[in-house]
N, C-alpha and C positions, 0 to 999 in steps of 0.2 A: 552273417548277422545271427543274433540270438533273439529269443523272445524278450520283449520288454514293454514297459508302459510309457508311452508318450503323452504329454500333456501340453495344452495351450492355455496360457494365462492371458485373459482378455481384460484389460483394465483401462480406465480413463486416467490421463496424466494431469498434473498441475503444470500448465504451460511454463516452460523455461526455468523450472525450479529443479535442478539436478538433484539436490540433496533429498528433497521431498520424494521425488520419483524413485530414487534408489532405495529409500526406506520402505516405501509402499511395495515396491517389487519384491524386496526381501520377505515381507510379511506374506505376500501371496505365494512366493516360492515355497515358504514353509507350509502353507496350506496345501499346495499341490503335492508335496511329499507326504505329509501327514494324512491327508484325506483320500488321495488317489494312488499312494505308493508309486509316484512317478519316478522313472529313471532318467527321463529327458524332459526338461521343462523349457518351453519356447515362449519368449515374450514378443510383443508387436514391434514393429519398426519405430525407431527414434523414441524408445520408451523413456529415456532420461529427459527429453525436452518437449516432445511433440514434433510433428512433421514440419510445418511452416512456423518458424520462430519469429518472424518479422524483423530479424536482425541481419545486418551485413555479415559477409563471410568472416570479417575481421572480429566483429563482436561475438559471433557464434564460436569462433576459435577460442576467444576469451572465456566463454561460458562453459565449454567442455574440456577435455584434457586428452592425453594420449592413453593408449591401452597397452599394457596395464597402466593404471592411474586412478585418479579420483573417480571416474565414471564406472570403473569396475572393481575396485578394491574390496569394497564391502560385500559385493555379490560374490566374488571369488572366495572370501572367507566364508560366506554362508553355504556356498556350493561344497566346500571342503567339509564343513561341519555336518552337512546333510548327506554327503556322499553321492551327489547327483550331478549329471550333465545339464548345463544351462546355456541356451542361446540368448544373449543379451545384446539387443540391437542399440546403437547409439551413433550419433555424429561423433567423430573423433578427430583430434588434431593430426596432421600430416606434414610435419616439418614447420616451415616458417609461418608466421602469423598470417591468417587468411586462407591457408590450405586446409581444407576439411573434407573428410570422406563420410559417406553415409554407410555405416559398417554393421555387420552382424558378427558378434564375438562369441565363439564357442569356448566355454569354460568347462573344464574337466572336473571329475570328483576329487582330484587332489588340490583343486584350487588354482591350478595353472591354466593359462590360456592355451587351448589346444589348436586354435585356428582363428583366423580373421578373414572375412570376405567383405570386399568393398563393392558396393552397388555398381554394376557395369552398365546399367541403362537408367541413369537418373531421368526423371521427367523432364521434358524439354525446358520448362521454366526453372527447374531445380539445378541444372548443370551450369557451371561457371561460364561456359562458352555460350549459353543461352541467356546470360544476364542473371544467373542465380548464384548459388552459394556452395555447391558441392562438385568436387572433382569426380572424374569418371574412373572407375576401377578397371583394371586390366588383367585380372587373374580369376580363374574359375577352378579352384582346387577342391579336391575331395579329401576329406580328413577321416583317417582310420581311427576308430574308437572301439571300446570293449563291447559297445552295443551293435555296431555295424558301421558301414562306410557312409558318411554324411556329407552331402553337398548343401550349400546354402544360396538362396536367391532372395531378393528384396523387392517386393511390391511390383512395380512396372516391369522388372525382370521377367516376371511370370507371363507377360504378354508375348514373350519371344521364345518359340519352341526350340530354337537352336541352342540357347543357353542350357535349358534342362537337358536336352539331348547330349550336349557335350559332358555334362556331369555324369549322366548315365553311362556314356561310353567310357568315361574315366573310372567306372565302377561304383557310382553311388547306388545304395540301396534305399536310402532315405533322402529326400529333398526337403529342406525346411524353407518355408516361404514366410518372411516376416513382413508385415504390411501395415500401412495406414491408408488403406484403400477407401476412396470416397465416391467411386463410381457405382454402377448398379450391382445389385446382388447377383443378377444373371452373369455379368462379366466375371465377377469373383468366382462363382461356382464353376462355370464352364472352363476357365482357364486353369483352375486348380485340378478339376477332374481330367482335363485333357492332358496336362503335364504328367499326372500320375499314370494314366492309361497309356499315353504315347511311349512312355519309357519303362513301363512296368516297374514303377518305384512306389514307395510310400510318400505321400505328400502331407506334410504337417504344416498347416498354414495358420498363423496367428495374426489376427487383425485388431488394430486399435479401436477403441470405442470412445466416443465423446469428442469435444473440441480441442483444437490446438490454438496457438496464440493469434492466429489469423481468422479463427472461427470456422475452419474447415472441420467437418464432423465425420469421424470414422463410425462405420455402422456395425462393426463387430462381425458376428457370424463366422467366427473362426471354425475351421473344420480339419478333420483328419480323414484322408482318403487312401484306400488301399490300392495295390497295383492293378486291380481289374475294375477301378473306378467306382468302388462302392464306398459311400460315406460311413465311416465307423463312429464318428462323433461330429456334432455340429452345435455351436453355441447360438444364443439368442443375441439380441441387440443391446445387451447390458453387461455389466461387469460379472464375469464368472470364469470358471475353469472347466475345460473339457478334457477328457482322457480316453485313451483306447489302448488295448494290448495288441501289439504288432507281432503277427505270425511270421516266423522265419521261412515258412514254405507257402507263400501266398498264391503261387501260380498252379496249384494241383488241379483246380477246377476252373471252368470257363467263366462261370458266373457265381455270385454269392448265393449259397443254399442248394447249388446243384452238385451232383456227383459226376457230371460229364466232364471228361478231362480237358484241361487247356491244351490247345495245340498251336498257339501262336507265340512267337518271340519277336517283339517289335525291334530288337536290335539285330538279331541274326538274320531276319528276313528282309532287311533293307536292301534296296537296289542302289548300291553306292555309285555306280558309273552314271547314274542319272542325275546326280545332285551337284555336279561340279559347277554348274552355272549359278548356284545360289550365292556364291561368294563374289558378289559384285554390287556396286551401289545401285539403288532403285528408289523410286517414289510411288506412292499410291496413285492409281489412275483417277482417283476421286480427291478432290482438294479439300483438306480440313478447313473448318471455319476460322481457325486461328493457329498460327504457328509462331515459334520463337527462334528466328534465324540465328544460326550459330555465328558467333563473333570470331573474327580472325585474330 
């Protein structure tokens, strides 16, 4: 990893208006590069449409496109013109009509798509087998870039330590979390900080602000956290950009502002023999107030 500037663009979308949201995204992308000299610009989850569209899976498929395609092509051109990496989240078509993924698309400075991640833990009501509209992703790749090795997760994915740990074991130095999170700030902060500190990675978390088509309201507060769980930047609950310079040697010291050496490595210090039983089905001992039973 080299030293670089990461930025989160936190904007409100126009529900279900792909063209308007792409145009707005490009305007804010240009600002992030011009005003913050960003090398990596991260947008929130489902920035082309909003999270809940109120549409069937078939109608959502019609609204969006494949990647590359209408949902990405203008952003790809802007990334190339600006010479910047962009994480551009969108629903995208996946084959036949009605098959849709909730995706994070990594665009390189040459305008090409460097990687796509499909949400592996859609919310219970979001996933097709829970009566929703999104397929479940089945890959967790780490993408090598000139900035460093980047993994991506999407919103509810961040509640699962196993996924971020898998990305770290695969070599991720930066984990990007794109979200349209509507739960509490406390949950948002603690999961971001824990995933960064658990795995000694940078966590760049961009959260949507404002309502989607169903009136769900994203509260923003995007943040950038370093591998010792220190917030380098945090947004408010409005449209804005935050940015931070990421140090390629972040584990020199045990805490921010100290010269006491770091002496932990959360990957090397694992007790692997103890964890075998994790890989089995389970349920919480406490019953949730509402569930969405998976359909066969």
